C-alpha positions in Angstrom: 0.0 0.0 0.0 1.5 3.3 -1.2 0.1 6.5 0.4 0.1 9.8 -1.3 0.8 11.3 2.1 0.3 15.0 1.4 -2.9 14.3 -0.5 -4.1 12.5 2.7 -3.1 15.0 5.3 -4.4 18.0 3.3 -7.7 16.1 3.1 -7.6 15.5 6.8 -6.8 19.1 7.6 -9.8 20.4 5.6 -12.1 17.6 6.5 -11.5 17.0 10.2 -12.9 19.6 12.6 -10.3 21.8 14.3 -8.7 20.0 17.2 -5.9 21.3 19.4 -3.2 19.7 21.5 -3.0 20.6 25.2 -0.6 23.5 24.3 -3.0 24.8 21.7 -1.2 23.5 18.6 -3.7 22.3 15.9 -3.5 18.5 15.4 -6.6 17.8 13.2 -4.4 16.8 10.2 -2.3 14.5 12.4 -5.3 12.8 13.9 -7.1 12.5 10.6 -4.1 10.9 8.8 -3.6 8.5 11.7 -7.3 7.5 11.5 -7.1 7.2 7.7 -4.2 4.8 8.0 -6.0 2.8 10.7 -9.1 2.5 8.5 -7.1 1.4 5.4 -5.0 -1.1 7.4 -8.2 -2.6 8.9 -9.9 -2.9 5.6 -7.0 -4.1 3.4 -4.5 -5.7 5.7 -1.4 -4.7 3.6 1.8 -6.6 4.2 3.8 -3.5 3.4 3.0 0.2 3.6 4.9 3.3 2.6 4.1 6.9 3.2 5.4 8.5 0.0 6.7 12.0 0.5 7.0 15.2 -1.5 10.7 16.1 -1.1 10.1 18.7 -3.7 6.4 19.5 -4.5 7.3 21.6 -7.6 10.5 20.1 -9.1 12.6 22.6 -11.1 13.0 20.3 -14.0 9.2 20.3 -14.5 9.1 24.1 -14.1 11.8 24.4 -16.7 9.6 22.6 -19.2 6.3 24.3 -18.2 6.9 27.5 -16.2 3.2 27.7 -15.2 3.5 24.3 -13.4 1.9 24.9 -10.0 3.0 28.5 -10.2 -0.2 29.8 -8.6 0.6 27.9 -5.4 4.0 29.5 -4.9 4.3 32.1 -2.1 8.1 32.4 -2.2 10.7 31.4 -4.9 13.9 29.9 -3.5 17.0 29.5 -5.6 18.8 26.8 -3.6 15.8 24.8 -2.3 12.2 23.9 -3.3 9.9 26.9 -3.7 7.7 27.6 -0.7 4.1 26.3 -1.3 1.0 28.1 -0.1 0.1 26.1 3.0 -1.9 27.4 5.9 0.2 27.9 9.0 -2.2 25.7 11.0 -1.3 22.8 8.7 2.4 23.6 8.2 3.0 23.3 11.9 1.6 19.7 11.9 3.9 18.3 9.3 6.8 17.7 11.6 4.4 16.1 14.1 3.2 13.7 11.4 6.8 12.7 10.6 7.5 12.1 14.3 4.4 9.9 14.7 5.2 7.9 11.6 8.8 7.4 12.8 7.8 6.3 16.2 5.3 3.8 14.8 8.0 2.5 12.4 5.9 3.3 9.3 8.3 3.9 6.4 8.5 7.3 4.8 10.2 7.5 1.4 10.9 10.6 -0.7 13.5 11.6 -3.3 15.1 15.0 -3.7 14.0 16.8 -6.8 10.9 14.7 -7.1 7.3 14.5 -5.9 5.5 11.8 -4.0 3.8 10.8 -7.3 7.2 9.9 -8.7 8.1 7.8 -5.6 4.8 6.0 -6.0 5.4 5.5 -9.7 8.8 3.9 -9.0 7.6 1.7 -6.1 4.5 0.6 -8.0 6.4 -0.4 -11.2 7.8 -3.9 -11.2 6.7 -4.3 -7.5 6.3 -8.0 -7.9 3.2 -8.0 -5.7 -0.2 -6.4 -5.7 -0.2 -2.7 -5.1 -2.9 -0.3 -3.8 -2.2 3.4 -4.3 -4.1 5.7 -2.0 -4.6 9.2 -3.4 -7.0 11.9 -4.3 -5.0 12.8 -7.4 -6.3 11.7 -10.7 -2.9 11.9 -12.3 -2.0 8.6 -10.7 -4.6 6.7 -12.7 -1.8 6.4 -15.3 -0.3 3.7 -13.0 -3.3 1.5 -12.9 -2.3 -1.9 -14.4 -4.7 -4.9 -14.1 -2.1 -7.4 -15.3 0.4 -6.2 -12.7 -2.3 -6.0 -10.0 -1.8 -2.2 -9.5 -5.0 -0.2 -8.7 -5.8 3.2 -7.1 -7.9 3.6 -4.1 -9.3 7.0 -5.0 -10.3 9.1 -2.0 -11.7 12.2 -3.7 -15.0 11.5 -1.9 -13.3 10.6 1.3 -11.3 7.7 2.7 -14.5 6.0 4.0 -16.1 6.3 0.6 -13.2 5.6 -1.7 -13.4 4.1 -5.1 -11.3 1.2 -6.4 -9.9 2.3 -9.7 -9.1 -0.5 -12.2 -8.6 -0.3 -15.9 -12.3 -0.9 -16.5 -13.2 1.9 -14.1 -11.0 4.3 -16.1 -12.5 3.1 -19.4 -16.1 3.4 -18.1 -15.4 7.0 -16.8 -13.2 8.4 -19.6 -13.4 6.0 -22.6 -9.7 5.2 -22.5 -7.3 2.7 -21.0 -5.3 3.6 -17.9 -2.1 3.4 -19.9 -3.4 6.3 -22.0 -4.3 8.5 -19.0 -1.2 10.6 -19.0 -1.7 11.6 -22.6 -5.3 12.2 -21.9 -4.5 14.5 -19.0 -1.8 16.3 -21.1 -4.4 17.2 -23.7 -7.2 18.0 -21.3 -4.9 20.1 -19.0 -5.4 20.7 -15.3 -5.8 24.2 -13.9 -5.0 23.0 -10.4 -1.5 22.0 -11.6 -1.0 25.0 -14.0 -1.2 22.8 -17.1 -3.0 24.7 -19.9 -3.7 21.6 -22.0 -4.5 21.8 -25.8 -6.8 24.8 -26.4 -10.2 23.6 -27.6 -9.6 19.9 -26.7 -11.7 18.6 -23.8 -12.1 15.2 -22.4 -14.4 13.9 -25.1 -12.1 15.0 -28.0 -9.0 13.8 -26.1 -10.6 10.3 -25.6 -11.6 10.1 -29.3 -8.2 11.0 -30.5 -6.6 8.4 -28.2 -9.1 5.8 -29.3 -8.3 6.4 -32.9 -4.5 7.1 -32.9 -3.4 5.2 -29.7 -1.1 7.7 -28.0 0.4 11.1 -28.2 3.1 10.3 -30.8 0.4 8.7 -32.9 -1.8 11.8 -32.5 1.0 14.2 -33.4 2.0 12.1 -36.4 -1.6 12.0 -37.7 -1.9 15.8 -37.2 1.2 16.3 -39.3 0.3 13.8 -42.0 -1.9 15.5 -44.7 -3.1 12.0 -45.7 -4.4 11.0 -42.3 -8.1 10.9 -41.6 -7.9 13.4 -38.7 -10.5 16.1 -39.0 -9.4 19.7 -39.7 -10.6 20.9 -36.3 -8.5 18.6 -34.1 -5.7 18.7 -36.6 -5.4 22.5 -36.3 -5.6 22.4 -32.5 -2.9 19.7 -32.1 -0.6 21.5 -34.5 -1.1 24.9 -32.8 -0.1 23.2 -29.5 3.1 21.7 -30.9 5.4 23.5 -28.4 3.3 22.5 -25.4 3.0 18.9 -26.6 6.7 18.6 -27.0 7.3 19.0 -23.3 4.0 18.4 -21.4 4.0 14.6 -21.7 7.3 14.6 -19.7 5.8 16.8 -17.0 2.6 14.8 -16.7 4.2 11.3 -16.7 5.3 10.2 -13.2 8.8 8.9 -12.9 9.1 5.1 -12.6 12.9 4.5 -12.2 14.1 6.6 -9.3 17.1 5.1 -7.4 15.2 4.8 -4.1 16.5 3.4 -0.9 13.5 1.1 -0.4 14.7 -0.4 2.9 12.2 -2.2 5.2 8.7 -1.4 4.2 7.0 -4.1 6.2 4.0 -2.8 8.1 4.9 -3.3 11.8 2.6 -5.3 14.0 3.3 -2.9 16.9 4.9 0.5 17.3 8.7 0.5 16.7 9.2 2.8 19.7 6.3 2.3 22.2 7.7 4.8 24.7 8.0 7.5 22.0 4.5 6.8 20.8 3.1 7.2 24.4 5.1 10.5 24.8 3.8 11.9 21.5 0.2 10.8 22.3 0.3 12.6 25.6 2.1 15.7 24.3 -0.2 16.3 21.3 -3.5 14.9 22.7 -3.4 11.9 20.3 -4.4 9.2 22.7 -7.6 8.0 20.8 -6.1 7.9 17.3 -2.9 6.3 18.7 -5.0 3.5 20.3 -6.9 2.9 17.1 -3.7 2.7 15.1 -2.1 0.3 17.6 -5.1 -1.9 17.4 -5.2 -1.9 13.6 -1.6 -2.9 13.4 -2.1 -5.6 16.0 -5.0 -7.1 14.0 
């Protein structure tokens, strides 16, 4: 089980009512994430679990290709480190607590400098040699769904308790494409939340039709540039007009699958690695109830 950790703690922060520790520090995102993990462990009993981490939420190499990539979420540009993302102070203060709790429980956290959690997930999910469940609220990770390799997404857009199990058939039913085509589909459709403009005038229906007819982005571009192809003049003009964007966008949208990660021990522990530290954190931050639930989930 691979957790898109930031996706989950953002969801917890905005979805769980405000709760504070004894010293007044907000802890709703911490409590929410712990309860999300407890619920998922209880339901799916994974043998291995990784909290995948954004070491860089806006990698410079993606920005170099598409300068608008996540630009609207930047509050401070930093030359020698990742740009500062717009995150509410009440959430930002909880991130170190989340890391402390995960470490005390012995739940593995993996990130990679210069890359997003999506890229860590892509690498761990590819050639995993075992079934993989990816937990995320990000549609971009649909590109990793692979029925043959037993990789699916547990999509939490409607909440962890009401998540959807995304398989290739689910993607086909919803979008009219196969999951392996999703990155090209997203490239053409664009995504305002990520600062990806997409191909002007090409929405989901046209993107799906083009992929159904021409297979993938190289096939679509080749058909647009071939005067003898049967691509209509409307889509042909739109694809050709977006040539510069389409030269770089597929690289930005596709998640990395070959990072040199230090995988280490990703076995889900049956009990906290440091029980004393867990007790101390629970008392300090008022996390007794979610701690008890997570301990019980691991034990079961």
